[in-house]
Every structure is written in C-alpha cells, then in structure tokens.
C-alpha positions as CSV (number, residue, x, y, z in Angstrom):
1,L,7.9,7.4,-9.3
2,A,5.0,5.0,-10.0
3,A,7.5,2.6,-11.8
4,A,10.0,2.8,-8.9
5,R,7.3,2.0,-6.3
6,N,5.8,-0.8,-8.3
7,L,9.1,-2.5,-9.1
8,G,10.4,-1.9,-5.6
9,A,7.4,-3.7,-4.2
10,H,8.5,-6.7,-6.3
11,G,12.0,-6.6,-4.9
12,V,13.6,-5.1,-8.1
13,P,16.4,-2.7,-7.4
14,V,15.7,0.5,-9.3
15,T,18.3,2.8,-10.8
16,L,17.0,6.2,-11.7
17,G,18.6,8.2,-14.5
18,C,17.7,11.9,-14.2
19,D,19.1,15.4,-14.9
20,Q,17.7,17.1,-11.8
21,V,18.0,16.7,-8.1
22,V,14.6,18.1,-7.0
23,I,12.3,15.5,-8.5
24,P,10.0,13.3,-6.4
25,A,11.2,9.9,-7.8
26,R,14.8,10.5,-6.8
27,W,13.8,10.6,-3.2
28,S,11.7,7.4,-3.1
29,R,12.9,4.6,-0.8
30,H,12.4,2.2,-3.7
31,V,15.2,3.9,-5.7
32,A,18.3,2.0,-4.9
33,R,20.6,4.4,-6.9
34,A,20.2,7.7,-8.7
35,V,22.6,8.7,-11.4
36,R,23.0,12.0,-13.2
37,C,22.4,11.8,-17.0
38,P,22.0,14.4,-19.8
39,A,18.5,15.8,-20.5
40,S,16.4,14.0,-23.1
41,N,16.4,17.1,-25.3
42,A,20.2,16.5,-25.8
43,P,19.9,13.1,-27.6
44,D,23.5,12.9,-28.8
45,A,24.8,13.4,-25.2
46,L,22.2,11.1,-23.7
47,L,23.0,8.3,-26.2
48,A,26.7,8.6,-25.4
49,W,25.9,8.5,-21.7
50,L,23.8,5.3,-22.2
51,R,26.6,3.6,-24.1
52,A,29.1,4.4,-21.3
53,F,26.6,3.4,-18.5
54,G,25.7,0.2,-20.2
55,R,29.3,-0.9,-20.5
56,Q,29.9,-0.4,-16.8
57,G,27.5,-3.1,-15.7
58,P,25.6,-4.7,-14.1
59,R,23.1,-5.2,-16.9
60,H,19.9,-3.2,-16.4
61,V,16.4,-3.2,-17.9
62,L,16.0,0.1,-19.8
63,Y,12.5,1.6,-20.3
64,P,11.6,5.1,-21.4
65,T,9.5,7.7,-19.6
66,S,9.2,10.3,-22.4
67,D,8.6,10.4,-26.2
68,D,12.1,11.7,-26.8
69,V,13.7,8.8,-24.9
70,A,11.3,6.2,-26.4
71,W,12.3,7.3,-29.9
72,L,16.0,7.4,-29.1
73,V,16.0,3.9,-27.6
74,A,14.0,2.5,-30.5
75,R,16.2,4.3,-33.1
76,H,19.3,2.6,-31.6
77,R,17.6,-0.6,-30.4
78,E,20.1,-3.0,-31.9
79,E,23.1,-1.3,-30.4
80,L,21.5,-0.8,-27.0
81,A,20.2,-4.3,-26.8
82,G,23.8,-5.4,-26.4
83,L,24.1,-3.2,-23.3
84,F,20.6,-3.4,-21.7
85,E,17.6,-5.6,-21.5
86,L,15.0,-4.0,-23.7
87,Y,11.3,-4.5,-24.6
88,T,11.3,-1.8,-27.3
89,P,9.5,-1.9,-30.7
90,S,11.1,-1.0,-33.9
91,V,11.6,2.7,-34.6
92,E,9.2,2.4,-37.6
93,A,6.5,1.0,-35.3
94,L,7.0,3.8,-32.8
95,E,6.9,6.5,-35.4
96,E,3.5,5.2,-36.5
97,L,2.2,6.2,-33.1
98,L,4.3,9.3,-32.3
99,D,3.5,11.0,-35.7
100,K,-0.2,12.0,-35.2
101,A,-0.8,12.1,-39.0
102,R,0.3,8.5,-39.3
103,L,-1.5,7.5,-36.1
104,A,-4.8,8.8,-37.6
105,A,-4.3,6.6,-40.7
106,A,-3.3,3.5,-38.6
107,A,-6.3,4.0,-36.3
108,R,-8.7,4.3,-39.3
109,D,-7.2,1.1,-40.8
110,A,-7.9,-0.7,-37.5
111,G,-11.6,0.5,-37.4
112,L,-11.1,3.2,-34.8
113,L,-12.7,6.7,-35.2
114,V,-10.4,9.7,-35.5
115,P,-11.0,13.4,-36.2
116,E,-10.9,14.3,-39.9
117,T,-7.2,14.9,-40.7
118,R,-5.4,16.5,-43.6
119,T,-1.6,16.7,-44.0
120,P,-0.8,19.5,-46.5
121,T,2.8,19.9,-47.5
122,S,2.6,23.4,-49.1
123,E,0.8,26.7,-48.6
124,A,-1.0,26.1,-51.9
125,E,-2.6,22.9,-50.5
126,V,-3.6,24.9,-47.3
127,E,-5.2,27.6,-49.5
128,S,-7.2,24.9,-51.2
129,I,-8.4,23.5,-47.9
130,A,-9.3,27.0,-46.7
131,R,-11.7,27.4,-49.7
132,D,-13.5,24.1,-49.1
133,A,-13.4,23.3,-45.4
134,T,-15.9,23.9,-42.7
135,F,-14.6,26.0,-39.9
136,P,-13.4,26.1,-37.2
137,L,-10.3,23.9,-37.7
138,M,-7.3,23.0,-35.6
139,V,-3.7,23.4,-36.9
140,K,-1.5,21.0,-34.9
141,R,2.0,19.7,-34.9
142,R,2.4,16.1,-36.0
143,S,4.8,15.2,-33.2
144,Q,6.6,16.6,-30.2
145,V,9.5,14.2,-30.5
146,L,12.8,16.1,-30.0
147,C,11.2,19.4,-30.9
148,S,12.8,22.4,-29.3
149,S,9.6,24.4,-29.2
150,R,6.7,22.9,-27.2
151,G,3.7,24.8,-28.6
152,K,1.0,22.6,-30.0
153,G,-0.7,24.7,-32.6
154,G,-3.9,26.8,-32.7
155,R,-7.6,27.1,-33.5
156,V,-8.6,28.7,-36.8
157,N,-12.0,30.3,-37.0
158,R,-11.8,32.0,-40.4
159,P,-10.6,30.8,-43.8
160,E,-8.3,33.8,-44.3
161,D,-6.4,32.9,-41.1
162,L,-5.6,29.3,-42.0
163,V,-2.5,29.9,-44.1
164,P,-0.9,32.4,-41.6
165,I,-1.4,30.1,-38.6
166,W,-0.3,27.0,-40.6
167,R,2.9,28.9,-41.6
168,R,3.5,30.1,-38.0
169,V,3.2,26.6,-36.6
170,R,5.4,25.2,-39.3
171,E,8.1,27.8,-38.7
172,S,8.1,27.2,-35.0
173,A,8.5,23.4,-35.2
174,V,12.3,22.8,-34.9
175,H,12.9,19.1,-34.7
176,H,16.3,17.5,-34.1
177,R,18.2,16.6,-37.3
178,A,18.2,12.9,-36.3
179,V,14.4,12.8,-36.4
180,L,14.2,14.8,-39.7
181,E,16.6,12.4,-41.3
182,R,13.9,9.7,-40.9
183,I,10.8,11.9,-41.4
184,P,11.8,14.9,-43.5
185,D,8.2,16.4,-43.6
186,L,7.5,16.0,-39.8
187,G,7.6,19.8,-39.4
188,D,4.6,20.2,-41.8
189,P,1.5,20.8,-39.5
190,M,-1.6,18.8,-39.9
191,I,-5.1,20.2,-40.1
192,Q,-7.9,18.5,-38.2
193,A,-11.6,19.1,-37.7
194,C,-12.4,20.9,-34.5
195,H,-14.5,19.0,-32.0
196,E,-15.7,20.8,-28.9
197,S,-16.5,18.9,-25.8
198,A,-16.3,19.1,-22.1
199,E,-12.9,18.7,-20.5
200,R,-13.4,15.0,-19.8
201,V,-11.2,12.6,-21.8
202,Y,-11.7,8.9,-21.9
203,T,-8.5,7.0,-21.5
204,I,-7.5,3.3,-22.0
205,D,-4.2,2.3,-20.5
206,G,-2.5,-1.0,-20.7
207,F,0.2,-3.4,-22.0
208,V,0.3,-5.3,-25.2
209,D,2.8,-8.1,-25.8
210,R,4.4,-9.2,-29.1
211,Q,1.8,-12.0,-29.5
212,G,-1.0,-9.3,-29.5
213,R,-2.3,-10.2,-26.0
214,I,-3.5,-7.2,-24.2
215,A,-4.4,-6.2,-20.6
216,S,-5.9,-2.8,-20.0
217,M,-8.1,-0.6,-17.8
218,A,-10.0,2.6,-18.4
219,C,-10.4,5.9,-16.6
220,T,-11.6,9.4,-17.3
221,K,-9.5,12.5,-17.0
222,V,-11.8,15.1,-15.4
223,L,-9.3,17.9,-14.7
224,Q,-6.0,18.6,-16.3
225,R,-3.1,21.1,-16.1
226,P,-3.1,23.3,-18.0
227,R,-6.9,23.2,-18.5
228,A,-8.1,21.4,-21.6
229,S,-4.6,20.6,-22.9
230,G,-2.4,19.0,-20.3
231,P,-1.6,16.0,-18.2
232,G,-4.4,14.9,-15.9
233,I,-4.5,15.8,-12.2
234,L,-7.9,14.3,-11.4
235,F,-9.2,11.0,-12.8
236,E,-12.0,8.6,-12.0
237,E,-12.5,5.0,-12.9
238,S,-14.5,4.1,-16.0
239,P,-15.8,0.9,-17.6
240,L,-13.5,-0.6,-20.2
241,D,-14.9,-0.2,-23.7
242,A,-14.1,-3.7,-25.1
243,E,-14.6,-2.6,-28.7
244,L,-12.1,0.3,-28.4
245,E,-9.7,-2.1,-26.6
246,D,-9.9,-4.5,-29.5
247,G,-9.4,-1.7,-32.0
248,L,-6.3,-0.6,-30.2
249,R,-5.0,-4.2,-30.2
250,R,-5.6,-4.5,-33.9
251,M,-3.7,-1.3,-34.5
252,F,-0.8,-2.2,-32.3
253,V,-0.5,-5.6,-34.0
254,K,-0.6,-4.1,-37.5
255,V,2.1,-1.4,-36.8
256,G,4.2,-3.8,-34.8
257,F,4.0,-2.1,-31.4
258,S,4.4,-3.8,-28.0
259,G,4.8,-2.5,-24.5
260,V,3.0,0.0,-22.2
261,F,0.5,2.4,-23.8
262,D,-1.8,5.3,-22.8
263,A,-4.5,6.1,-25.4
264,E,-6.8,9.1,-25.2
265,F,-10.3,9.4,-26.7
266,L,-12.5,12.4,-27.2
267,D,-16.3,12.1,-27.2
268,S,-18.2,13.2,-30.3
269,P,-21.7,12.7,-31.7
270,K,-20.2,9.9,-33.9
271,G,-18.5,8.1,-31.1
272,R,-15.2,8.2,-29.3
273,L,-12.3,9.6,-31.4
274,L,-8.7,8.5,-30.8
275,I,-6.7,11.6,-30.4
276,D,-3.4,10.5,-28.9
277,V,-1.2,7.5,-27.9
278,N,1.7,7.6,-25.5
279,P,3.8,4.4,-26.2
280,R,5.8,4.5,-22.9
281,F,5.5,5.0,-19.2
282,Y,3.1,7.9,-18.6
283,N,1.9,10.5,-16.1
284,H,-0.9,8.8,-14.1
285,M,0.4,5.2,-14.2
286,A,0.1,4.9,-10.4
287,F,-3.7,4.8,-10.8
288,E,-3.5,1.6,-12.8
289,A,-1.0,0.0,-10.5
290,D,-3.2,0.7,-7.5
291,R,-6.1,-1.0,-9.4
292,G,-4.2,-4.1,-10.2
293,L,-2.7,-3.3,-13.6
294,E,1.0,-3.4,-12.8
295,L,2.4,-1.9,-16.0
296,P,6.0,-1.4,-14.8
297,W,6.2,-5.0,-13.6
298,M,4.8,-6.2,-16.9
299,A,7.4,-4.2,-18.8
300,Y,10.2,-5.6,-16.6
301,L,9.0,-9.2,-17.0
302,A,8.8,-8.8,-20.8
303,A,12.3,-7.3,-21.0
304,I,13.9,-10.1,-19.0
305,G,12.0,-12.8,-20.9
306,G,9.8,-13.9,-18.1
307,E,7.0,-15.0,-20.3
308,R,5.2,-17.3,-17.8
309,E,5.3,-14.6,-15.1
310,L,4.1,-12.0,-17.6
311,E,1.2,-14.1,-18.6
312,V,0.2,-14.5,-15.0
313,A,0.5,-10.7,-14.3
314,M,-1.7,-9.9,-17.4
315,G,-4.2,-12.6,-16.3
316,C,-4.4,-11.1,-12.8
317,A,-5.0,-7.7,-14.3
318,R,-7.8,-8.9,-16.5
319,A,-9.4,-10.7,-13.4
320,A,-9.1,-7.6,-11.2
321,P,-12.3,-6.3,-9.6
322,G,-14.4,-3.9,-11.7
323,L,-15.2,-0.4,-10.7
324,T,-14.4,0.2,-7.0
325,G,-14.8,3.9,-6.7
326,R,-11.1,4.7,-6.6
327,V,-10.0,8.1,-7.8
328,Y,-6.7,9.7,-8.7
329,V,-5.9,13.1,-7.1
330,H,-2.6,14.9,-7.5
331,R,-3.2,17.0,-4.4
332,T,-0.3,19.4,-4.7
333,S,-0.9,20.3,-8.3
334,T,-4.7,20.5,-7.9
335,A,-4.4,22.8,-4.9
336,L,-2.0,25.1,-6.7
337,M,-4.1,25.3,-9.8
338,L,-7.4,26.0,-8.1
339,T,-5.7,28.8,-6.1
340,A,-4.1,30.2,-9.3
341,Q,-7.3,30.0,-11.3
342,R,-9.2,32.0,-8.6
343,M,-6.4,34.6,-8.3
344,A,-6.4,35.1,-12.1
345,S,-10.2,35.1,-12.2
346,S,-10.1,32.3,-14.8
347,M,-12.3,30.1,-12.7
348,S,-15.5,31.1,-10.9
349,S,-15.8,30.6,-7.2
350,G,-18.6,28.2,-7.9
351,E,-16.5,26.0,-10.1
352,A,-13.6,26.0,-7.7
353,S,-16.0,25.0,-4.9
354,R,-17.3,22.2,-7.1
355,W,-13.8,20.7,-7.6
356,R,-13.1,21.0,-3.9
357,F,-16.4,19.3,-3.1
358,W,-15.5,16.5,-5.7
359,I,-12.2,15.9,-3.9
360,Q,-13.9,16.0,-0.4
361,A,-16.7,13.7,-1.6
362,H,-14.1,11.0,-2.6
363,R,-12.0,11.4,0.6
364,G,-13.6,8.4,2.2
365,Q,-12.7,6.2,-0.7
366,A,-9.4,4.8,-1.9
367,V,-7.4,7.7,-3.4
368,T,-4.3,7.4,-5.6
369,D,-1.9,10.4,-5.2
370,P,1.1,10.1,-7.6
371,A,3.4,11.6,-5.0
372,R,2.0,11.2,-1.5
373,D,2.2,7.7,0.1
374,A,2.4,7.1,3.8
375,R,4.8,4.2,3.2
376,D,7.1,6.4,1.1
377,R,6.9,9.9,2.4
378,W,9.8,11.9,1.0
379,P,8.5,12.1,-2.6
380,G,5.4,13.9,-1.4
381,W,7.4,16.6,0.3
382,V,9.8,16.9,-2.7
383,D,6.8,17.2,-5.0
384,V,5.8,20.4,-3.1
385,A,9.4,21.7,-3.4
386,F,9.5,20.8,-7.1
387,Q,6.3,22.8,-7.9
388,V,7.5,25.8,-6.0
389,L,10.9,25.7,-7.7
390,E,9.2,25.6,-11.1
391,L,7.3,28.8,-10.2
392,V,10.6,30.4,-9.2
393,R,12.7,29.2,-12.2
394,H,10.1,29.6,-14.9
395,P,7.5,32.0,-13.4
396,R,5.7,32.9,-16.7
397,S,5.3,29.4,-18.1
398,A,4.5,27.8,-14.7
399,W,1.9,30.5,-13.9
400,R,0.4,30.1,-17.4
401,S,0.0,26.3,-16.9
402,L,-1.7,27.0,-13.6
403,A,-3.9,30.0,-14.4
404,S,-4.9,29.5,-18.0
405,P,-8.8,29.5,-18.3
406,G,-10.7,26.3,-18.6
407,E,-12.1,26.5,-22.1
408,K,-13.8,23.6,-23.8
409,R,-11.5,21.0,-25.2
410,R,-11.0,21.4,-28.9
411,R,-9.6,18.9,-31.4
C-alpha cells in the first residue's frame, strides 16, 4: 500500500499482484489494476505466472514485498530480466542477508556488532556447546525463506534442554526443495547468545545503489504485534546513527546487495547489535515516505535506469529535515491488540492506559497510519475488514498474535 501510494503520487500506474481480495492495497485509488496471482509459498506456480504475465506486456517494473518473492526473483533474475524491469541483486548476495548465520558473519566483517552466533550441524556439536556455553541461549531458524512452518525457535534456560529444543526446531523447518538445492544445511538451527532488553528496537531503513551510495533514516519500534517478536505497530523518529549506517553500507557493498533495506538493531551493554535485515519493501515503509525518504520511487527509478533522477531523490532524502516529532501508528491493529491484551490479562490496565496516552499525546502531531489516509479512504476500511476476517478464518493464530504477553525481547 505504501508503495502504491508513493508511486501513484508520482504518476506511475501501479499493477498489484495478489492472491486475496480483502487486502487494503487492492482498494487504493493509486492501484490502476489488480491481478490475481498464486501465493508466494507456491514458488513454482508463482514463477510460471510471472513468466506468463511478463510475456503479455506492457513491460512492468517488478519489485518484491516478501522474503519468498525476493529470493525467487533473484534466483531467476536473468530470465525475468527479459520480461520485467528489475533492480534485483544476485541470489548469492540476497542469501548473505536472508540466512541469519551468514548475515552475522557479513556484519562482523563490516565492523558491526552482532549477538554471539554458533551454527552447529550435528547433535554432537550441540552437546559440546551445552557443556561450555553460558545460559540462557536462543535456538533460532537461520531463515524463513520458503519455509512451510513459521515458528522462529525458542529460549533455552538449561544445558540439558539445548539438544531437544535444537532437534525440535530442526525437524520443524521444512524449506522448499529449490532453496535447499542452494543451501543444503539451511534447516540446521543456529544458537545465539540471549540478550534481554525492553521492547524497543532501533531501525535503519533506506536505499543503497550499485555504486554504494546510501540514503537512510532511523526510527524506533516501540510496540509490535505479536509483542516482542513481530512487525511494528507503533514507531517514533530517532536520530540516524552515522556509524551504523556506514557499517551497513560497507556490508552491502561487500556482499553485492543494492536496493531497499530495513535493518533492525537491539541495544546491549556493548552497543547496538544487528539482528535482522529485510532486503525488500517492508511493513512500515509509509513512515519513511512521509518523512521524505521515498523508497518505492527510488526503487522504480533505479529499475528503469533513471540514474540522474535517482541521485536527486537520494539527495533530497539526505537533505530532509531532522526530527519533526512524526510518529507511526497502525490504529486498527493497535486498538485490537490493546483490547485483546486486556481481555487475556496479559497487559495491566496501567500499561494499556500508558499506550493509549502515548497515542493521544501524539495526536496533535503529524501521524503516519499505514492504512488510513483522508485522500485514499477505502484501504482504511478494508484494513478493518481484513483484521476481522483473519480472526474469523484463523482464530487461534490471530488471537495468539494479539493476546500473547509482552515479555522482554530476547535475542
């Protein structure tokens, strides 16, 4: 939706490929055409659809909105480049970022801090770690790319539990054969040091081109759904850490990545630790667009070869005003979650009141809502319908995402 609105404001006709009807972006006035396509978890069908759609014309810019599609487009970049305008890195570059074990190594090489990470390939290695490590630890999947089970792992408090939990996470990770052909050991979970912090997550979002030039902004995720482990629903502006931005730039240049990115950092006594990179369009992108960092427009200009216009857009973003007090509030999702948390007794009345006061206190300032916009009203209404429909279709998982308790974030 953020991409459709940003590109539509520049007069770009937007075609939306989606597998559902009740999604907010489909109903935006900036979407010139919506076409039904296979879901991203059916990569063979989606690739066949892309081939057929690309041959029909006219030629489109193609840019991914999920890890699955980002990997699929990069994997078949040479073929799809004959059918679409692309600004896609090599699949090798993308895998350096989407495989968290390799991301940790690439980040260290670039001078960034990361949680201590180990990647055992056998239970014997895990047993050795259990004897020597300091607990608690986190067992985590290395990637969610084309994985049929979306669980992320678990916390381990005792040495005797490390092998059983590592085995459980390993057995539950079922990646598509196309991914395993390239990374056979991707299903082996990694083990990371456990860092406990408040729910706040520092985020740098931006665009890096193939020459290594970068334009970015920072914000802080202050509330997420589900609590402590999900996409942000409340953000506030933050100063850009120039050293972290330069470390990201070095890492992207070394691995060969270019395009839109979203990088998350966790505070620790040693400094900010890089914990994740989304190398694609991402959840809260409207927040950056409203602050002058027009990431969809930059991706579009890069794909069509508009180098001069891209340089201007990146320069304007760098020259944008500093902190203005703007906040990001996904109103529908926040209201649902606060209500569910109180009903499930997983949030105190005092904390719920604190979040409502936070939203009220920022009401007089500029607020970015990813769905609601007075100039484009339908997506806001459809967002409500989408959230209700999710509760009806998937009551257990939807309720769990809303009502799970707000524990400290652990990495």
